[in-house]
C-alpha positions in Angstrom: 28.5 143.4 58.2 27.2 142.9 55.0 24.9 139.9 53.6 26.5 136.5 53.0 26.4 134.9 49.6 23.7 132.6 50.5 21.2 134.4 52.9 18.5 132.4 51.8 20.2 129.4 52.9 21.5 131.0 56.6 18.2 132.1 57.4 16.1 128.7 56.4 18.8 126.7 58.4 17.8 129.1 61.4 13.9 128.7 60.9 14.1 125.0 60.5 16.0 124.6 63.8 13.8 126.6 65.1 10.6 124.8 64.4 11.8 121.4 63.8 14.8 121.1 66.1 18.4 120.5 66.0 19.1 117.8 63.6 15.8 117.2 62.1 15.7 116.0 58.4 14.0 118.0 56.1 12.3 117.7 52.4 14.8 118.8 49.5 14.4 121.9 48.2 14.1 123.3 44.6 14.2 127.1 44.5 13.7 128.1 40.8 13.1 131.6 39.1 15.3 134.6 39.1 15.2 137.8 41.4 13.5 140.3 39.5 14.1 143.2 41.6 10.4 143.5 42.7 11.9 143.7 46.6 14.6 146.3 46.6 16.2 146.6 50.4 19.3 147.1 52.1 18.1 144.0 53.7 17.9 140.3 52.2 14.2 140.5 52.4 13.4 138.0 48.9 15.6 135.6 50.8 13.8 136.1 54.2 10.6 135.4 52.4 11.6 132.6 50.1 12.8 130.7 53.5 9.8 131.6 55.1 7.6 129.9 52.3 10.3 127.1 52.1 9.6 126.3 55.7 5.8 126.6 55.5 6.0 123.8 52.1 8.2 121.6 53.7 6.4 121.4 56.9 3.3 121.0 54.8 5.3 118.0 53.2 6.1 116.7 56.5 2.7 116.4 57.5 2.0 115.3 54.1 4.1 112.4 54.6 3.2 111.7 58.2 -0.5 111.3 57.2 0.6 108.6 54.7 0.1 110.9 51.5 3.5 110.8 49.6 5.1 108.2 48.0 3.9 104.5 47.8 2.2 104.6 51.3 0.2 107.3 50.1 -1.2 105.6 46.9 -4.3 104.7 48.4 -4.8 108.3 49.8 -4.0 109.6 46.5 -6.6 108.1 44.7 -8.9 108.5 47.4 -8.2 112.2 47.1 -8.4 112.0 43.4 -11.7 110.5 43.7 -13.1 113.5 45.7 -13.6 116.8 45.5 -9.7 118.5 44.6 -11.1 121.7 45.6 -8.4 122.7 48.3 -5.4 121.0 46.5 -4.5 120.1 43.1 -2.3 117.0 42.8 -1.4 115.8 39.5 0.2 112.7 38.2 2.9 111.1 40.1 3.8 109.4 43.2 7.1 108.7 45.6 8.0 111.1 48.5 10.7 110.1 51.7 10.9 113.3 53.8 14.4 111.9 55.4 15.5 110.8 51.9 18.6 112.6 50.4 18.2 116.3 48.9 17.8 116.3 45.4 17.7 119.9 43.7 17.3 121.8 40.6 17.8 125.8 39.9 20.9 127.6 41.5 22.6 126.1 44.5 21.9 127.8 47.5 23.9 126.7 50.1 25.1 123.4 48.9 27.0 121.0 47.0 24.6 120.3 44.2 26.0 119.3 40.5 25.2 121.0 37.2 24.0 124.6 39.5 21.6 122.4 41.4 20.1 124.7 44.4 20.3 122.6 47.7 19.8 123.8 50.7 20.5 120.4 52.8 24.2 120.3 50.9 23.9 116.6 50.9 22.2 116.1 47.5 22.7 116.0 44.0 20.8 117.4 41.2 20.2 116.6 37.5 18.4 113.5 36.7 15.7 114.1 39.5 15.0 117.9 38.4 11.3 118.9 37.9 10.5 114.8 37.7 11.2 114.2 41.4 7.5 114.1 43.1 9.6 114.5 46.3 10.9 117.5 46.0 9.3 120.9 47.4 9.4 124.3 45.4 9.4 127.3 45.6 9.7 130.2 42.9 11.3 133.5 43.1 8.9 135.5 41.1 5.7 133.9 43.0 7.6 134.8 46.4 7.8 138.4 45.4 4.4 138.4 44.6 3.1 136.8 47.8 4.9 139.0 49.8 3.1 142.0 48.4 -0.4 139.9 48.1 -2.5 142.9 49.6 -1.5 145.1 47.2 -2.5 143.1 44.1 -5.6 141.6 45.8 -9.0 143.0 43.8 -12.6 143.3 43.8 -13.9 143.0 40.4 -15.6 146.2 39.4 -13.8 148.2 42.6 -10.9 150.3 42.4 -7.7 149.7 44.4 -7.2 151.2 47.7 -4.3 152.0 50.1 -3.4 149.9 53.0 -2.2 152.6 54.8 -4.4 155.9 56.3 -3.0 159.3 55.4 -1.9 159.5 59.4 -0.1 155.9 59.2 3.1 157.5 58.5 6.7 159.3 59.7 6.3 162.1 61.0 9.6 164.2 62.7 9.8 164.8 66.4 12.0 167.7 68.3 14.5 165.4 68.4 14.1 162.4 65.8 11.1 160.7 64.1 8.2 158.4 64.8 5.7 156.2 63.1 1.9 156.4 64.0 -0.5 153.7 63.0 -3.7 155.2 62.2 -5.5 152.7 59.9 -8.3 151.9 62.6 -10.6 154.4 64.0 -10.0 153.8 67.5 -6.4 154.1 67.1 -6.7 157.3 65.2 -9.4 158.9 67.6 -7.2 157.8 70.8 -3.8 159.8 69.2 -5.7 162.7 68.1 -6.9 163.0 71.9 -3.6 162.8 73.0 -2.2 165.6 70.6 -4.9 167.6 71.0 -5.6 168.7 67.1 -7.6 167.6 64.5 -7.1 165.0 61.9 -5.3 167.1 59.4 -1.7 165.6 58.4 -0.5 169.2 58.8 -1.9 170.1 62.3 -0.5 166.5 63.5 2.7 166.9 62.3 2.8 170.5 64.2 1.4 168.8 67.4 4.2 165.9 67.1 7.2 168.3 66.2 6.8 169.5 70.0 7.2 166.3 71.3 10.6 164.1 72.0 10.2 160.7 70.4 10.6 158.2 72.9 8.3 160.3 75.1 5.4 160.5 72.8 5.8 156.7 72.3 5.2 156.2 75.5 2.3 158.8 75.9 0.6 157.0 73.1 1.0 153.6 74.4 -0.6 154.6 77.6 -3.5 156.0 75.6 -4.3 153.1 74.0 -3.0 154.6 70.8 -0.2 153.4 68.5 3.3 155.0 67.4 6.9 153.9 67.9 10.2 155.9 67.9 12.7 155.0 65.1 16.0 154.0 66.1 19.7 152.4 65.0 20.1 148.8 65.4 22.6 149.4 68.3 19.9 151.8 70.1 17.8 148.6 69.6 20.4 146.2 70.9 20.8 148.3 73.9 17.2 148.9 74.6 15.2 146.3 77.6 13.1 145.2 74.9 15.6 145.0 72.0 17.8 142.7 74.7 14.7 140.9 75.7 13.4 139.8 71.9 17.2 138.8 71.3 17.2 136.4 73.7 13.9 134.8 72.6 14.4 131.7 69.8 12.2 132.6 66.6 9.8 130.2 67.3 9.2 129.7 71.1 7.4 126.1 72.2 5.5 126.3 75.6 5.5 123.3 77.4 1.6 123.3 77.2 0.0 123.1 81.1 2.8 125.3 82.1 6.4 124.2 82.4 9.5 125.7 80.7 9.7 127.0 77.0 12.3 126.0 74.6 13.4 126.5 71.0 12.7 123.4 68.7 9.6 121.8 68.0 10.3 118.7 69.9 11.1 116.2 67.1 7.7 117.8 65.1 9.6 116.7 61.8 10.9 113.2 63.1 8.4 112.2 65.7 10.8 112.0 68.6 10.8 114.3 71.7 7.6 115.8 73.4 4.9 113.7 75.5 2.6 110.7 73.5 -1.2 112.0 73.3 -2.5 109.7 75.7 -6.3 108.5 76.6 -8.8 107.2 74.3 -10.7 110.9 74.0 -7.3 112.1 72.9 -6.7 109.6 70.2 -10.4 110.2 69.1 -9.8 113.6 68.3 -6.5 113.0 66.5 -7.9 113.6 63.3 -4.2 114.2 61.7 -3.7 110.6 61.8 -6.4 109.7 59.7 -4.6 109.0 56.0 -5.1 112.4 53.9 -2.9 114.8 51.7 -1.3 117.2 53.3 -3.8 119.5 55.9 -7.1 118.4 54.1 -10.3 117.5 56.2 -8.3 119.3 59.3 -9.9 121.7 61.3 -8.4 125.3 62.3 -10.1 128.0 64.2 -8.5 131.3 63.0 -9.0 134.0 65.8 -6.5 136.6 63.6 -6.6 140.0 62.0 -4.4 141.9 59.5 -1.6 140.1 58.1 0.7 138.1 59.9 -2.1 135.8 61.6 -4.3 135.6 58.7 -1.4 134.7 56.4 -0.6 131.7 58.4 -4.1 130.5 58.5 -4.8 131.2 54.6 -2.0 129.3 53.7 -3.0 126.0 56.0 -6.4 126.2 53.7 -4.2 126.6 50.8 -3.2 123.0 52.0 -6.3 121.6 52.3 -7.8 122.6 55.9 -11.0 123.6 57.0 -10.4 127.4 58.4 -13.1 129.4 60.3 -12.4 132.8 60.8 -14.0 134.5 64.2 -14.0 138.5 64.8 -16.0 140.2 67.4 -18.5 142.6 67.1 -16.7 145.6 68.7 -13.6 145.6 66.6 -14.3 145.2 62.8 -11.7 144.2 60.3 -11.2 146.5 57.1 -12.7 144.9 54.2 -9.9 145.8 52.1 -7.5 144.0 54.3 -10.0 140.8 54.3 -10.2 140.9 50.6 -6.7 139.0 50.3 -6.6 137.6 53.5 -9.9 135.6 53.7 -9.5 133.3 50.8 -9.8 129.8 51.2 -11.9 130.1 54.4 -15.2 131.0 55.8 -16.0 133.8 58.4 -18.0 134.7 61.3 -18.7 136.9 63.9 -18.8 135.8 67.7 -19.3 137.6 70.8 -17.0 136.1 73.1 -18.5 138.4 75.9 -21.6 136.4 76.1 -22.5 133.0 77.6 -23.5 131.9 74.2 -20.5 133.2 72.8 -18.0 131.5 75.0 -20.2 128.4 74.4 -20.0 128.0 71.2 -16.4 129.0 71.3 -15.8 126.0 73.6 -17.7 123.8 70.9 -15.4 124.9 68.3 -12.5 124.1 70.3 -13.1 120.7 71.1 -13.6 119.9 67.4 -10.8 121.8 66.3 -7.7 120.8 65.3 -5.8 123.6 65.5 -6.1 127.3 66.6 -4.0 130.5 65.5 -4.8 133.4 67.8 -3.3 136.8 67.1 -4.4 138.9 69.6 -2.2 140.9 72.1 -0.9 138.7 74.7 -3.2 139.0 77.6 -6.2 140.0 75.6 -7.8 137.0 75.2 -6.6 135.5 79.0 -10.2 136.2 80.3 -11.8 134.0 77.7 -9.3 131.2 78.7 -7.3 131.4 75.2 -3.7 132.1 77.4 -2.0 129.3 75.0 -0.8 127.2 78.0 -4.7 126.8 79.3 -5.5 126.0 76.2 -3.2 123.2 75.7 -4.1 121.9 78.9 -7.8 122.6 78.9 -7.7 120.6 75.2 -4.7 118.8 74.5 -5.5 117.6 71.5 -5.2 121.2 69.8 -2.0 122.7 68.1 -1.6 126.1 69.4 0.1 128.9 67.6 0.4 132.4 69.0 1.3 135.8 67.4 2.2 138.9 68.7 4.0 142.0 67.9 6.6 141.8 70.7 6.8 138.6 71.5 5.0 138.7 75.2 8.6 139.6 76.9 10.2 142.4 78.1 8.6 146.2 79.0 6.6 146.0 75.7 5.6 142.5 75.7 2.2 142.9 76.4 2.0 146.1 73.8 0.1 146.5 70.9 2.2 146.6 67.1 2.3 145.9 63.4 4.6 145.2 60.7 5.0 148.9 59.8 5.6 149.7 63.5 7.6 147.2 64.7 10.2 148.3 61.6 10.3 151.5 63.7 12.5 150.6 67.0 14.1 147.4 65.7 16.7 149.3 63.5 15.1 148.6 60.0 13.3 151.9 59.4 17.1 153.5 59.8 18.3 151.0 57.6 16.0 151.2 54.7 16.4 155.7 55.1 18.6 157.7 54.1 20.4 161.0 55.6 16.9 163.2 55.8 14.1 160.6 56.7 13.9 157.2 58.1 12.0 154.4 55.1 10.3 151.1 55.1 10.7 147.7 53.7 9.1 147.2 50.2 6.7 144.8 51.8 5.1 144.3 54.6 7.5 140.9 55.2 8.0 140.8 58.6 3.9 140.3 58.7 4.3 137.9 55.6 7.2 135.8 56.8 5.9 135.4 60.4 2.8 133.9 58.6 4.4 131.7 57.0 6.6 130.4 60.0 3.4 130.3 62.2 1.8 127.9 59.1 4.7 125.9 59.5 4.9 125.5 63.3 1.0 124.4 62.7 1.8 121.9 60.3 4.6 120.2 61.7 2.6 120.3 65.3 -0.3 118.6 63.1 2.2 116.3 62.0 3.4 115.5 65.6 0.0 114.5 66.8 -0.6 112.3 63.9 2.4 110.2 64.7 0.7 109.8 68.4 3.2 113.1 69.8 1.1 116.0 72.1 2.1 119.1 70.5 3.3 122.2 72.6 2.0 125.7 71.7 4.2 127.6 69.5 4.5 131.5 69.6 6.0 134.3 67.1 6.5 137.5 67.0 7.0 140.2 64.3 10.1 141.7 66.8 11.6 138.2 66.6 11.1 137.9 62.9 12.8 141.4 62.2 15.7 140.0 64.2 15.9 137.3 62.3 15.7 139.2 59.0 18.8 141.9 60.3 21.0 138.8 61.5 22.9 138.3 58.1 23.3 142.0 57.7 22.9 144.4 55.2 23.7 145.2 51.4 23.1 147.3 48.6 19.4 148.2 47.3 18.9 147.1 43.9 15.9 146.7 41.8 13.0 148.7 40.5 10.5 147.7 43.0 7.7 147.2 40.4 5.4 143.8 40.8 6.3 141.4 38.0 3.5 140.9 35.8 1.5 138.4 37.9 0.0 136.3 34.9 -1.6 132.9 35.7 -0.6 133.5 39.5 -3.4 136.0 40.1 -6.4 133.7 40.4 -10.1 134.1 40.6 -12.1 133.3 43.6 -16.1 133.1 43.9 -18.0 133.2 47.0 -18.0 136.8 47.8 -21.0 139.5 46.8 -18.0 140.3 43.6 -15.3 137.9 42.0 -12.0 138.6 43.6 -9.0 138.1 42.3 -5.5 137.3 44.8 -2.2 136.2 44.4 -2.3 132.2 44.3 -0.8 130.3 47.3 3.0 129.9 46.4 5.0 126.6 47.1 4.4 123.1 45.9 5.0 119.4 46.8 6.1 117.2 44.2 3.1 117.1 42.3 1.0 118.7 44.9 0.1 122.2 44.3 -2.1 124.5 47.0 -5.2 126.1 45.9 -8.2 128.1 47.3 -11.2 126.8 46.4 -13.4 130.1 47.2 -13.5 132.9 49.4 -16.0 134.7 51.7 -16.9 137.8 53.4 -16.4 139.0 56.8 -19.5 137.5 59.2 -21.0 135.5 56.1 -20.7 132.0 58.0 -22.1 129.9 60.4 -20.2 129.7 63.4 -19.5 125.7 62.6 -17.1 123.5 60.9 -17.6 121.5 57.6 -18.4 118.2 58.1 -14.7 116.3 57.9 -13.8 114.8 54.6 -10.8 112.4 54.7 -8.8 111.2 51.8 
């Protein structure tokens, strides 16, 4: 199946329906710039990334409107923001937003009937007079999208050389009947794999050991040993696999009832204020900080229990729209400092041992004070701490709960570990991106990044629901279901050089770490409102507490 003429529109349609519900209105979107060939792939990687970033920016626009931040309704909030510290968002002069209004777009047409070459994802708007001057418009730039998709490769610490994000053993190996990919970036995963294979960490020795295994048998043995590796399958083989069938039956974003009950797709009317139960009780209303006027997510609090890329991308996106994000790591499984350079932007970071009474008490205090929790640990891994999504929703009904996982918590692999590069293998992506003699990989960790932006959108729409007095439902996303979404629009010819475009002013400096860092600026804009990060931090450098709330 070939890629449709307008894959961005098709992917965004599915994403927004999954996030906000069938028929939910959405802000107008303008996509500018050109595909510079930085993400060459047989799959629509750039359109998928564009759709995911657009969805998160549109969700920020919905929240901004729900909090009175846009248009004439938000003029007081705008003045309050301009008078306060503008360290999280960068508004320019301008006014006016109506998220239920007609779609107005500029640039190229993506699925609509926009005049003058206007790009209109709603298919109902016109372009021209409002182009680039309409403060209602959500904007996404393709060059910025391409850079954001590979942000971890571009992040730099001043005075330090760049480093690879993959360890020597994190690669494809030939088996007796096919291919498998290991993931050995973390020392505990590497140690378990080497113990199973009975070999040293020399790549050639590992290759010889793996050559004697059948791919699927080694896949299962690694999982049983607590190590990581997945066999390469075709799309057709994945479609027949029990896990592939389970993932295909899931929505792109699954919403739980919160407290037990059925789950469904669609945000329960988050974009329109329809659907789920109202936030009830005086205590709930006191906690409903999203109802306080303000721009986008400014003054809202996010508890970040995520690692690697997908979850941290979601939470740094919330930070870029003004949220106070506090990342929590445990003492036993340290994160890679190289990865954290890119994903700590806009956040603070603390260590907390949930295995101790003091750690659990501190966590409960933070949960009471937070507006959002995002966690990306393996399904069931945090249940003993009361962090199961439905239990969280029942115990803290004010919280917007977003959960990310590799396989979606369904099917025979529901509780297995996984990373972007591994999820590409059984889902057919590695086979699509390979050639006759070896499998290949996407030009970016696109499953991670796209899932992260979609998770941010789910959180932002949940906050918009709370601002309207609607109780949010837990949202779950998975890398495997994002892979299904990416593959759903077909394949085409691989084009482009794969070279990153010159970042120019999109590579921004951040203070707050021992040495200044440079990272790709957060993509997207809402009319005159531009997301940005004020500073960064280092892992475990901050106290386990939120900042005083900032209103406006």
